[in-house]
N, C-alpha and C positions, 0 to 999 in steps of 0.2 A: 265198673268204670274206675279208672285210675284217678289219683289226685290231680294229675296234670290235666286230665280231661275235664274234671270239675272246674278247674281254674279257667277253662275256656268258656264256661257257661256264663250267660249274662247274670248280673246280680239280681237278687230277688227285690221286688218292689216293696220296700219296707218303709214304715213311718220314720221320719227324721228323728234320730236319737237312738235307733236300734241298729247295732253294728253286726255285720255278718263275718264270721271267721271260719277258718279251716285249721283244725288242731290235730297234728299228727302224733300218734301214740304207738310206740313199739310195744309197750306193755299190753295194750288191748288188741294190737294188730289192726287198728282202725285209724282212719283219718276222720275225726269227728267234725261234723258241720254244726256250728253253734250260732245262735243269735244272742246278743247280750245288750243290756242297758244298765246304766248306773255304775259302770266300772270306774274305780279309782285306783291309782298306782299304789297307794298305801294299804289297800285291801282292808280298810276299816269297816266297810259296809257289810252287814250280814248277808249271806248268800241264800237266795231262793232259786231252787232248781226245778224247772218245769219239764214234765215228761208227757209227750203226746200219745195218742192212741192210733187206731186203725179206722179208716185209711187216711191218716193225717200226717202232719209234719211239724217240725218246730215252728213253722209259720203259723200254726193254729193258735199260738199264744201272742200274736202280734198286738192284739187289742188290749191286753192287760199288762204288758211288760213295762211300758213307760209309766203308767200310774203306780205300779209297784215300786219302780225305781224312784219316782217322786216321793214315795213314802219313806225313802231312806235305805232301800235295799239294792244290792247288786243282783241282777236278775239274768239268769242264763237258761235258754231253751236249747235243746239238742235234738237233731234227727237221730233217733235210736238205731241200733244195729238192724240192718235190713231195710232202712228207709232213706229216701231223699238223697241228699248230697254227702251223707256219711258213707265212706267206702272202706273196703278191706274185708268185709264179711263174705262168707261163703255163698257165692251165687252160682254154684254148680247146678246141673240139671236136677230135677226133682228127686229122682231115685238115688242120686249120688251126693246129695247135700249132707254134710256132717252136722246133724241136728244137735250134737253136744255143744256146738258153738252158740246155740240159741237156748240153752238150759236156763232155768230161773236164776241160778246162782251166777251164771255168766252175765246176765243182765244187771245184776247188782254190782258185780265186779266192774263192769263198764262204767257205772256211775261213780264208783269210788275212785277209779283211775282218772276219770275226767275231772273230778273235783280236785284231786291232787295236782293235776296238770294246770288247773286254773290258779293254783297257789293258795288253796284253802285246805284246812284240816278238819273242818266240820261244816255242816249245812244247817242253816237256821230252819229251813223248811223245804221239804221235797213235796211237790205238787204233781199229782198224776191225773190224767183224764182217760177214761175208757180203758184200753189195755195198758196205757201208761200208769193207771192206778194199780195194776198188778206189780209193776216194777217199783212204784213208790211204796206200796205196802210191804213188799219183801225187803226193801232197803231199810224201812223202819223196824221191821221184825228182826232182821239179822244183825243190824249195826246201829242199835240205839245210842251207842257212844259217839256215832258219827253224824247221824241224822236226828236233829233235835226235835222236830215236829213233822207231822205228815198231814196233808190234805188230799183226799181222794175225791174224784168226781165221776159220777155216772157208772161206776162199777164198784160196788161195796166189797170189802175184804171179808172173806168167808172163814178165815181162821187158818191156823197151821194144821198140818196133817194129823189125823187121828189113827193111831196104830192099834192093832189087836192087843188087848190087855188081859192079863191073868189067864192065859191059855195053857200054861206049862203043865197043869195037872187036871186038865179038862179034856173030855172026849168030844166036846161040841166042836163043830167046824168053826174056823175063824170067821167072825162077823165081817161084813163089808159095810161101807158107808151106805146111806139111804138110797143113793142113786144106783148102787150096784145090785140091788135086789130085784130089779126087773130090767128087761131089755127095752129101754125107752125108744130105741130106734125102730124096733119091730112094732111096738105099740103105735108110734106115730105113723108108720107106714100103713097100719091097719085101720086107721080112722076112716070114716065115710069120705072125707076129703083127705087123701093121703098126704102126709107132711114129713119134713125132716128138719133136723136141728142145724142151724147155720154154722156152729163151731165145727161140727164134724164134716160138713160140706167144705168149709174153708180148709180143712186138713187133707183134702183130696188133690190128686194130680190135675184134675180138670179145672179147679177153681181159678187159677191164675189166668189160663187161657180164656175162660168165660168172661172174666172181668176186663182183661187187657185188650181183647179184640171185639169189634173191629178197631184197629189202631187209628184209623182215620176219624174216629168219632170218640175221643177220650172224654168228652165233656158230659154226654147225655147220662151215662151211668152215675157219675159223681153228682151231677145236678139232682138226679132223682134220689140218690141215697142220702145226700145231705138234707134234701127237702123232707123226705118221708120220716126221718128221725128227728125232725125239728118240731117246735111248737106250732109251726105254721100249717102242718098237715092235720086236717080235722079228724083223721082216722086214729090219732093217738089219744087213747083214753086209758092210761095205765092205772093199774091197781094191784094190790098184793094177790098172788096166786096161792091156792090152798095147799098144793103138794106138787112134787116132781112126778106128774102123771101126764100122759099124752093129752088127755082131755083138757087139763088145766093149761099146759104149755101151748096148746093150739089156740088159746085165747089171744096170744100175742100176734102182732102183724107178720106178714110174710118176710120182712127183713130179718126176723129172728127165727120163726118157724116156717120154713119155706115150703112151697108146693113140691111134692116128692120128685116130680120129673123136671123141675126147673132149676136152672142155675140162678145165681144171685142177680145177674143182669136182667134175666127174664122176670124174676120175682119182683124186682123194682119196677120194671116196665108195666106189669099187670096193675099195680096200684097207681102208677103215674098216669095210666090211660084215663082214669076217672078223676084225677086230682084237678080241682078247680081253683086252687090257691097258690099255684107255682110261682106267680109273680112276687109273692110276699118274701121269698128267700132273698131277693135283691136288697132287702132292707139290711140284712146282716152278712150276706155273702154275694156282693155284686159280681158281675161277669169277670172283671179284671182280676179279682181275688180267686174266683173259681178257676180261672186259667192257670194260676200257679200250681194248684193240685193236678189239673189235667195235664199240664206240660211235664211235671215231675213224674207222674205215674205213667204217662205215655213213654217216657224215657227209660224208666227203671222196671216197669211192670210191678206186680203186687206180691211176687213170691217171697221177697224178703220179710215182709210183714206177716204173710200167711204161714211162714215157718214157725212163728210163735204159736199159732193154733195147733200145728202138728205136734208140738211138744206138749202143750197144755192138755190135749185130748188123749195122750198116750201115758198112762200111769207109770210105765217103766221109765220114762224120761223125766218124771217129776220126783223120782226117789231121792234125789239129793236134798230135797226139803225135809225128808223124814228126820234129819238130825235136829230139826226144830220142833218136833212133835210136841204138842201141848203148850207151846210157848205163845204168849200173847204179845201184841204190840204194846210196848211199855211207855212210849213217848206220847205226848198229847196228840190226839187225832181228831180230825173233823171230816165230815162227809157233806159234799155239796152236790145237788142235782137239780134239774129242771122239773117242774110239776108235770110236764108232759113227756117225761122220759121213762120208757119201758125198761131201760137198762138197770134201774134200781131194783126191779122186781123179777128180772129174768131167771134168777135162781131163787125159788121160793124159800122164804124164811131167813135169808142171809142178812138183809138189811136190819131185821129185828134183832139179830144176834150180835151186831157190831159192838154193843156195850159190853158184851161178854168176852169178845176176842180182842178188844182194845182196853187196856187197863185204865187209860185216862181219856175215855171217849167224851168229846165235847158236844156231841149231838149231830143231828141231820139238819141241814139248812136247805130248804126247798125254795127254788127261785121261780117266781111267777113269770109267765110268758116266755118260758124256755123249755126246750126239749133236751135232746141228747147233747147238743153242741153248746153247752151252757156258757162257756167262757167266750164264745163267739156271739151267741144270741143276746146275752145280757152281761157284757163285760164289766160294767160299772158295779153291778150288784155283786159279782164274783170278787172283784177287787176289795170291796167293802168287807165282805165276809172273811177273806184271808187276812186283811189288815187287822180287823177286829179280833179275830182268833189269836193272832200272834201278840197283839196288845194285851189280851186277857191272860194268856199264858205267862207273859213277861211280868205282869202285875202280881200274879199269884206266886211266882218264884221269888219276888222281892218281899213278900209278906213275912 
């Protein structure tokens, strides 16, 4: 969709004090759609940059933007490449998409370009949720001179790539990472109840059509997906998994480890058929707010966001990160999640290693009565954790 077409859309229903903008960038080849609060012309307020996940939008930060602005920050949320009202990204048919435009370093580049366009030369804190945590983590990893602090939510940083080491004079085959030692997809498919991993399903050509259609009913899938991954669904009882094995992964709900023959819409429908607590979602995502997501995704489809999964599940397309092999996140880092969020444990052992891959890791903050959508389910607690984190870091730097 062109920028002119975006301008013809009705404005988003935002809280008073949050401003919607369209920012054209020749450098990025994008027209960024942003939401902002706390802007001042003198640009003296420190910048907080908020990065959403899938299937979300900049709109997902609406509940915490004004409180953060009231704490003295200039707060900007952006529809990432492939999402919402940001335009200019490659929306070619599946087999013709230039996936290099969705590479990890491209996503970092987008954020650096955006910040410069905003008139800032550094970011006080980049905050990412879900897949946005990948962008936030990589920004902090690759540009610690530019991003002063990082907060990730619901998707822990697993570290920079590990390359084969000391192989020059050895006849041993090059080792692989732990997940490469077995065919996890074959093992999942061989379980008594055959299953498959959602990230690899999201990387297939069928995923967008499964999610997008029927177009006349855009709300039911999103209503179910948001509900099942929230604290309101009684089926969420997350806990650490012992290993990257089919038996362990299959302990996760269908929205992560899907029935083998089902698409995600069907997988969600299976659990929603027995859900007795659906009404609770209206507490944090009422129908008029759900409609924003439904209308945006009905218009754009899901493929832009799904292209990220296509890159992340293809090792060849992740090779540009090998230049950072062995590097840790050097800036202060905090991890926030809901106590009912399986996202923290979906890769066994990752959350436990964050103190190793982050040089200044400030810990894990688990939010009660929240699932995966922590900044929407418990916005006040999330704001408090971010403000306290930045205050603690600032006080230590002044010692």
